[in-house]
Structures are given as structure tokens and as C-alpha cells.
C-alpha positions, 0 to 999 in steps of 0.5 A: 563559221567553223564546222568543228566548233559547231559540232563541239558546242552541240556535243556539249549540249547533248551532254546536258540532255543525257545528264538530265536522263541519268538519275544516278548522276548529278545533272548540274555537275555535267551542265556546269562543266558543259557550259564552261567547256562550250564557253571556253571553246566559243571564246577562243575559236569563234571568228567573231570577237567575244568579250568575257562580259558578253557571257555574263550579259547573255544570262536573263538575270530578271528570270534568275532573280524571280526564280530565287524570290519564288523559291524562297516564298515557297520555302517559307510557305512549306516551313509554315505548312500553309499548303499542308493546312489547306489540304488538311482542311479539305480532307476533314471537310470531305472525309465522308463524301468520296466524289466531293473529295475527288473534285475538291482535292483535284481542283485545289491541287491543280490551282496550287500547281498553277502558282508553285512547282508541281513536284511540291504540290504532289509531295504535299497532297499525295500523303493527304489523299492516301491517309484520308482514303485509308480512313474512308476505306476507299481506293485512292487510285482515281483521286491520285490519277485526277490530281496527277493528270490535272496538275500537268496542265496547271502550268498553262494558266500563269506565267509562273506556273512552270520554269519554261513559262517564266522564260517565255513570259520574260522574253515576250513581255507576257503578263498574268493578264495575258495568260488569263485572257488567252489561256484561261479558257483552255485551262478551265475546259481542259481541267473540267473535261479531264475530271468529268472523264475520270469521274465517269470512267475511273472513279465510278468503278471504285465508289462501292469498293472497300479498300484497305492497304495490305502493307506499310511503307516498308512493305511489311504486312499490316494488321487489319484496320491499321492506319499509318497515322505516324506517317501523316501526323500533320493531319492531326495538327493544325497551325495557328489561325493567325499564321495561316490567314496572314500568309493567305493574305500575303499570297493574295497580295503577291498574286495581285501584284503579279497581275497588275505589275509587269516587272517580275523582279520587283514583284518577286523581291517585294513578295519575298521580303513581305513573306520574310517579315510576316514570318519572323523566326524566334532567336535564342534570345526569345525575340522574333526577327525577320531572317531571310538568310535562314530561308535562303538556306532552304532554297534548292539552287540547282534549277537556278544554276541550271538556267544559267548554264542553259543561257550561256550554252544558247549564247554559244549556239548563237555565236557559232551560228547554230541558232541561225541554221536552226531558224532557217531550217524551221522557217523553210519547212513551216507553212505560210498559213497561220493556223497550220503554222500554229499546229506545227509549233504545237506538235513539234514542241510537244514531240521534242518535249516528250523526248527532251527536257522542257527547258532546253527546248524552250530556250532553243525555240524562243529565237524561232518564234521571234523570227516567225513573229518578225516575218509578219505572223500574229504572235498570239496564236504562235505563243499559245501553241508554243506554251501548250506544246512546251508544257503538255508534251512532256506528259505522254511519258511518266518520266517526262513529269516530276509530279508523275514520278513522285506519284508512282514513287509514293503509291508504291511506298504506301502500297496503292496497288491500283496505280503503277507505271503501266496504268499511269502510262496508259491513262496519262498518255491518253489524256496527254493526247486529249489535251493536245487535240483540245489545244488544236481545236482551241487554236482553230477557234482562236485563229478563225474567229479572231484572226 
């Protein structure tokens, strides 16, 4: 295969990686351009004949349709303020119990992040935490740290907890039951251990501290005792009980179907239609009718098109021989021992995810895992290591997690002086290391007891 073509396609991939790290430019523009250029070069210069429809078939369409359905459901739930209502009820119930508020808000936000995008969870819960903390005159820093660090491990619980999980689950036919059985214990231990340590070493120091913010969201000094109620108007407003419980029931049905039915496309489309029909929109005539077009307009399709770009780029990698070179290299340096191999997969994917975006690393390593499984290694420890490494590796640096950056942005906006980049880097990095070490111990138990 042409060395020039291989270098050219790798160059296109590097453009995508660089675009992801440049906040001032639109990463999707460069991703789509890189995909088109790489596909054109591969089609024209590859020694192996390629049909145009091969590029279309290289896209994992079940993943694409499930993402669209899932994003639409989240858009509906945000429109109906379901998660805001959950946060509201928590803050009202535990507004006089600091430790109870810490544990409940962190656990609920973590479980929420196992089913919806972590960035959405951060945007919903952070204002609630800060507003309630102002009313209670407690420092929100420990609670924000607990929520941010815990939702970073939430993706390990479900096949739809992160975009990379959806790809892995689709490629290896992993169901929700598989995740619960093989990663549920890790999720429980990791979450509880994190909260216990944060409670003991961080929260306890702030329990007797009286905290009053010194500036508003514009950085202007606040009058003593003034709380920014206008920023958190939702705290005083509840949605209709029927709407709330109707959507909770639909969520329960949706999650149940995801567990019992392995076909994510069917469940995704069915769930999307279910939420559309139970949340009809009022037309100008005064009548309420289902309106899927309205909710689709609210969906952010950037991630969908980014997935398409990655699938086509990896297809180009495969056709020009780069995947074979990568596979041969990793297979040659991997140990023959199942436990050591699992640790190797965990560490190398963690390191790469810490410096690169999780999605490209996921798509590049899927063929490697397939080859290793094909050579006779048990798939369960390798997949556990792969999922843990991909989801936890990006948490060492705040910029590796969108939820971390949102926490820092809103903390700065609302003058939470106790939480800055340095503190989140220090504490978040230590817990990311703890989660990786816990993953190694977890793999050791699984391999030596069950394999």
C-alpha cells in the first residue's frame, strides 16, 4: 500500500484531533472536511478497488439512529424540565441538612449521568447546588466536587452512558444486562468510595463554615444577604404533577426496554415516539398534537455528524492498511497473560484518552480488541478494561471532561472561589488515579476468580 496515501490519511485524522482541542474553531467543519479529503484520496489512490457505496456502508447506522433518538428524548425531557424538577424536589427536601444534601444530590446526578449526557447533568444540577448553598449559607465547593467527580464514572454503568459506550456496545453486542453484571459492582464501589473520601476529607472541613458569595454573575459586588433568585427562577416553579409522573413512567418503560431488548434502534425509535406522544404541543388552534419536528429542531446534530466523519475516516484507515499496522504493533507488544493484557489495555486507552478525544481512540481500538478476542483471549476482562480505560482516562485533566469545564465555568460565573482549575486538577486528578487503580484491582479479582 502507498506510504504517501497512509501518511496523507493519518494527516487528515490529525486535523480532526487538533480541531477538537481548539475551542475557537468549529471542530465539525474541520472533521467533515478531513473526512471528505481522506475519502476522496482513498477512493482515487487505493490499490484495492472501492465503491462509493462502501463509504456509506462503513457508517454504523444503528449507532447514528440511536443517538438521534436519544438526543431527541433528552430534548423533550429538558423542554418539560423533568430533571430540573427532580433537582428542585431534592433541594427543597434537604435544604437544612448539608450532609444529606451532599449525598443525595451527588447520587442522583450520578445516576442521571448514567443515562443522559454528563454535560446536560452538570448544566441542570450546578445552578441548583449553588442556589441552595446560598440559601443554606454553606460553601458549595464540596458538593460541586462530589457531583463533578462522580458523574465522570457514571458512564461505566450503562451502554448508553457515553457516546463511546454506544459504539462499543453495538460492535460487541453488549446489552444493558451485560454492563450491570460486569461493571455494576465497580460503579457502586467507585461511587461510594469517592463520596466517602470527599465527605471525610473535603465536606467535613466546610460544615461549620458560613458562606456568602461576594459578587453576582457579572462580577459585581453583592449586598449582604442578597441571593440571586432571578438566576434560579425554576426553584420557585414546579411543573404539573401529571406531566412529571407521566414522563417518569415513560423513562422507566424506556430503560426497561433497553435492558430486555438488545436492538437499540427499535428501542430508541420506540422510546422517542413514546415521549413525543405523551408530550404533545399546543397548536395555534388550541389543540395539542404530537410534534416530532419541533423536538428534532432542538437536537444538536454536531455529535451525530462527527460520528459519521469518524466512521468514514476509520474505513479509510482500514483500506490503506493503517489498521493492520496498528493491530500488528499492539498485538506484538501485548503480553500473553490475560491479566497483564487487561491491565495493558486499561492503561494504554486511559493514557491516550487523557491526551486525545475519547471517540477517535474508541474507534481505533475496537479492531484491536476484536483481534485479541479472536486469538483466544476471553472477551469479558478485555472489554471491561477497554470500557474503563476509555471512560476514565479523560478525567485526569479538567479539559478532558466537558462536565468538568462546565463546573469551572459556572463556579467562576457565580463566584465560588473555593473551586478553581488548580483545585479541580489536583482533586479530580487524584480521584481519576484512584479510579484507575480500583479498575486494576477489579480486573485482578475478575480474572483470578472467574478465569
